[in-house]
N, C-alpha and C positions, 0 to 999 in steps of 0.2 A: 443509578447502573442499572445495567440488567443482570437477573437473577440467571448465576448458572445454569439453572435446570429448565431454562424456557423456552420454548420451539424456537423462539427469535435470535437466543443464543448459540443453539445449538448447528442452527444454519447458516447464523454467522461463521461460526468456529468452520463448518463443513465446505463453503464457499471459501474461507480464508487457505483450508489446506487445498484446494483444489486450484487456486492463483499460486499461491509456491509450486505445485506439481506441473503446473499448465505454460506456468508465464516468468518465471524467477529470472531464468536465461532472460528472457525479452525486456522484463524492468532493470538487469544490470546491465546493460547491455544499454538500453538509454538513459541510464542513470550516468555512464560511463561518458557518453557523449558533451552530455551537458557539464559532466565537473571533470576530466579530462583526466580525472585521477580511480582509477581505482579500490581503492581505502574510501573514499568519502564515497562514493557509488555506493560501495557496500552498507556504510552506514546509514546512508537516506533511503534503499532499499527496507532495512532493517525497522528506520522507523515511518515505514509507509505501513510496512506490518503489522509495527504497534498500534499505530492511530486508527487504523481498519476494525482494528481487535477490540481497542479501547469503545472504540466510538460503535460500534456495531449498527449500523445504519441498514434497513434495507432500502433503500433509495438509493444504495450507493451498487447495487448488486445490477449484475444481465447476464441473462437469460434465464435457465434453469442452474448454471451449477459457479459462476466466478465471481468476479465483481466486474468493473468498468474499467474496464486498461485504458480508456481516454482518461478518465478521471483520475488513475495511478498517477499518466502521466503529467498529467497538471498537477497534482501535487509533488512530485519530485519536482519539477520548477521549478513552483511558487516557493519549497522549500530549499531548492539553493540558490534564489536568489536573494530571498529572507537574512539563508545564511553569510551572502559575499557582504549583506548591506548591515549585517551585525542584527539583525534583527531574532528573536529564538522564540 
């Protein structure tokens, strides 16, 4: 696990905050299209934020401010498929 005082951790937190501010509504809408259920979509987006926070992987960064939205979208898709097949 990355030290909470490290530069990588601070950068991950900054980018996660930017992702929330700039793309939260888009992520929710994307998840709603996948699940057809508001509550399930909200849960999946929260799981995405938790995953990004725990992994803190600079390979998922995009540009200077945020995370790769394509990756986030694919995460939501695969998470939904896993849940519908009973894979956790």
